[in-house]
Structures are given as C-alpha cells and as structure tokens.
N, C-alpha and C positions, 0 to 999 in steps of 0.2 A: 453509431449513435452513442455507444458506450464510451468511446474516446472523447467525444464532445462533453458528455456529462462529467467525466473525470477531470477534464481540463477546466470546466466551469467550477467544479468543487475546489480544485486546487487554487484557482484564481481567487475565489472567495476566502479560502484559507490564508493566502498570502496577504490579502487586503486586511483581514482581521489581525493577523500577526503584525503587520506594519502599524496599524492603528494602536495596538497595545504597546508597541515599542515607543511610538511617539507620545502616547499618553504617559507612559512611565518617565520618559525624559522630561516632559513638561511638569509632572508632579514632583519630580526630584529637583527641579530648578536648573537643569543643565541647558535647556533651551527655553526661549520665550514661547508663549502660547499663541502668538500671531504667526500664521502660516506664511505670510509675505516676508517675514523676517527670519523664519525658521529655515527656509530653503533659499539657495542662491538666486534662482529664477522666480521666486515667489510662488504665486498660484499656478503659473505655467508648469512648475515642477510636478504638480499633481498628475496631469495627463501624461507627462514623460515617465513618471514612476509607474503609472497604470499600464503604459505601453510595455515597459520592461517586464512587469509582472505578468502581463498577458503572454509575452513571448515565452517566459519560463513555464507558465501554466500550459501552454500548447505543447511544449517539449516533454513535460513530465510524464504523461501517459505512455509515451513512446519508450522511455527508459525505465520508468517506475514499475511497469507491468510486463511480464514476459512468460514464456513457456520453457520448462526444463524437463529433461527426461531422467528418471531414476532407472538405471539399468538393473532390473531385477528379473530373476527367472522364476517361472511358475505361473499357474493359472490365477486369474483374479480371485477365485475362491480360496486358493492357498495363501495368497498375499493379504487377504482381508484382515485377519487377526493382527498381523504386523502393522498394517496401515492404521488400523484403529488405535493400537497401542502407541505408535509414534505420534500420531496427530493429537491424541489425548495428552500425551506428555508435553507437547508443544503449546498446549492451551487452546486447542480447537475442539469443537463439538460437531458431530455429524449433522448436517442440515438436510441433505437428501441423498438418495441412492437410486441410480437407474442405469441400466445397460452395463453393469459391471463397473461403473464409475461412481465417484463420490463427490459431494460438495461439502466443504467444511467451513464453518465460521468461527471467529474468536468467541470464547466463552465470556470474557470480561467485557462489560459494557463500556468501561473507560477505554480499554484498548481499541474497541471498535470505533468509538467516537474519535480517538486520536488518529485513526487511520481513515477517517471520513466515511465510514461504513463501506469501505472498499477492501474488506479483509477476507473475502472469500478465496479459498483455494479449491480448485476443481481438479480432481484426479481421474484420468481416463486411461484404460488399458490400451497399450500399443504393442506392436510386434517386438519392440526393444525393451519393454518393461512397462513403466507407468509414466504418463505425461502429466506434469503438474503445471497449472496455470494460475497466476495470481501476482501478488506484490513480489517484485524481484528480490528484495532483501529478505523476505520470509521463505522464498523457494529454496534458497541455498541451504538453510537450516533443515528444511523438510527433506530435501533430496539426500543430503548427507546422512541424516538420521535414518532414513529408509534404507539406504545402501549399507550403512553400518549394521543395522539390525539383521538384514538378510545375509550379510557376510558371516555372521555368527552361526547361522544355521548350517 
C-alpha cells in the first residue's frame, strides 16, 4: 500500500511540475497558450504525457526508496548516542523509538514538503549493525556518517 501511495504522490508531483513549466513557457511567450498548438498531437498529447508520467511514477518508489546496512559493532544502547548525533547533524529529529530501533523525520518543514512528506528514515538493529530504510539518496549520507563516526571510536 505504501508503494501505491508513493507512486500517486510522485505522479501528482510530476503533473504539478509539468503544469508549472508549461505556465512559465506561456507567460514568457515561448509558446502559445493554446494546447492544440503547443503540442504536435494537440490534446491527444495530454493523455500520452500522462501515461509517460504514470510509468515513471510507478518506477520511482522501487528505486527511490531502499534499505542499507551500516556495519557497526556494539549493542543498540552503545550506538544510540552516535546515531542521535549523526542524525541530528544531518537535519533529522527523533520521531519515535521502539524495540531498539528509531524513526527520524526531517526537522525543516520545507525539506519535508519537497520530499512529499516521505522523509522518514527508520533505523533497526540487525546482526550486522544497523539497517536503515528510507529515501535512497539520504541513506547514503546517513550510512557513511554513521560508519565514519564509529570508525573514530
């Protein structure tokens, strides 16, 4: 269900982005305001564009969200101060804590809005360290920062 919601959010995001781009082009005078003249296939282009955006929106949750493991040694209690310090430094605030795991959200409202309120990073203890789940582009920074912090210890 989470996959479908993310795909719908991304589809809406793409539609709004396309509308803003078209509006900017019309307001600057680069294209005419008539959709039948703006696109080669006229109004038929709208459903074709929507179909392409739907395709990309359905792919996005598959590649945009993932799980990564931070290879850290120690118990969850020993790792907690480092996790809190790293996530705080990356602009995240603790949302909840249970079973030795944590859920973090972005502190900045603007950042959360730009990420379509899909900014949560969930950290769970595993045998190999900590498993992080969330936006793929944010996980790389978090995993690297956690591993670098624990390497100093």
